[in-house]
N, C-alpha and C positions, 0 to 999 in steps of 0.2 A: 655223711661224711660229715669229720668234724671240718670246724675250718683251722689252714697252715694259718699262722703267726709269721713271717719273716724273719730271719734273724737282725738283729738290730745293730747298726751301722751309727757310736757315738762320736759327736761332735767333738773337737779337740782344739785349743786353742794352736795354730798356724808358731810353728817353731823351723827352722833354717831349719836345726837338726832331725828334727824327724819327716820334713821335708822333701832332703837331699836326695836320696831316694830318686825323687817323683822331678826333680827340679831343681829351681831356685829363687829364694824369696829373695824380693828389694825392699832393702829398708834403708831409708835414706838418711836417719837419724844412728846409724851407725857407721856414715861413709864424711870422712873432713870433706869439705867442698875445698875447691880451688877458687881463689880472686883473680879475676880477668877483664876485661874491657874497661882496663879506666878504673877499676874498680865499682862501676855501673852493674858488675854480676858474678854472681857465681857458680862454676860449673860442680857438680855431681857427676867424674868421666866414669864411661866404661860399664854402665852399669848393667846390660846384659849383651856380652858378645857371639853374634851370631858364624858361623860356620862360611864363609866367604872369604874361598882362599885364590880365590882368580891372579893372579900376577903378584903372590903372594902378601896381598891384602887381605882384610876382613872388614866386613860389618859392625861398626858398635855403637853401642844408644848410651846418649849424652840426657843429666838432666840439668837443663838454666836455668837460674832465679836469676831474673833481670828489675831491675831497679824501676821504678816507674822514673817517666823522665817528661818534663814541659817543652814544648815546642815553645822560642826558639832553640835548635840544638845546632853546636857547633861541628860537622864533619872535616876531621883531622889525619883521621889515614883509614886505609882499603884493607883487606886478607883477600885470599882465592887461595882456592887449594886443587893444583895443579893433577895431582894423581885418581880423584876420584868426588863425587860431587856429594853434597852436602843437605840436608831436608830439614826446618824448620814446622815441627807442630807444636800449634799452641795448645795450652791446657786449659787455658782460663777464653769467656767471652770476654774477651778484651781486645780492643786495637793495638796494633803495632809497626814501624815502620819501616820500611825496605828502602836500602841508597846500594844503588847497582852502576857498576858498567862491563863493558863489553869485554873479553878477553883479550888478551899481547901482553906482551911484557910489561909496559906499567899503565894505570889507568889514561884515559882521557878523560880530563875534565870535561869538552865538549861535550861527551859523548854520555855522563853520568844523568842517572835516572832515579827518582823517588817515589815511592808507592805506600800507602796508607792500605792496613791491608784487616780485617775482621778478624774476630777470635776466633772463629769458625774456617778460618782460609789456612793452609798449612800449602809449605814455599819448599819447592828444593832448589838448588843453585847448577846449573852445569859445573863441570870438569872446568875449572881454571875462570871464572866467572870472579869477575871486584864485586867486592861487597865490602858493606863495616857489617860489622855484628850486629845481634841483634836490638832494634830500640821496643820496648814495652813504654807506651805513652798514657803519661797520668799517673798510670798503675800498676803495684809490684805486677809481675805475671811470670809464669810456671812453660818451660816448653821439651819437649821432646825431642832431642838433635840427632838424626842419623848422618855416621860420618865413615870417613875410611880409617881404619889405622893400619897401622906393619909399614915392613921397610920403605924408606925415603922420606925427604922433606917434603910434606903434605900441607904446609903453612906458609904460604910468602903474604910478608905486608907492608908496608909503604907508609909513608908519611905523605898527606900531601904538600907539594910544592906552596900552595894557599888554602889553608881551610874555607871552608861552604858550610854555611847558614840554614841550616835545615826549617825553613816555614812554612806557614798555610797559604 
């Protein structure tokens, strides 16, 4: 019996238009970032929306590029997301700092905690938890951020009455 040669499937460069019937190509160089967090980060927003319609909201995936910062760092503000949780997934094996306070009408400085995370540790804040934006330590870092998008105001920001100094 003669050997049958399978049909050839040629590789082609990935292009958004060619791939459109199958999905979405995410290319950061085609997106304009927003400068956020007092100029310490760039946000590549809503990269891949998921179908998550519960209470008219949906999950959105964001890409954050954060400038590395050296300790000590002055903590002047916190934010919270009352309508959904928020997750940070680092894309590099680099440490980052986490500053949090329990849910409530305003953050309680006496209850604030600070942690240093390894680059292989992702976090998810519970809904309503007060937190500082991500703090890349020493070296620039990138994160995927999973957040809620949809109707309603899902970001409350407050300036602390007295800044705190984050140090070792």
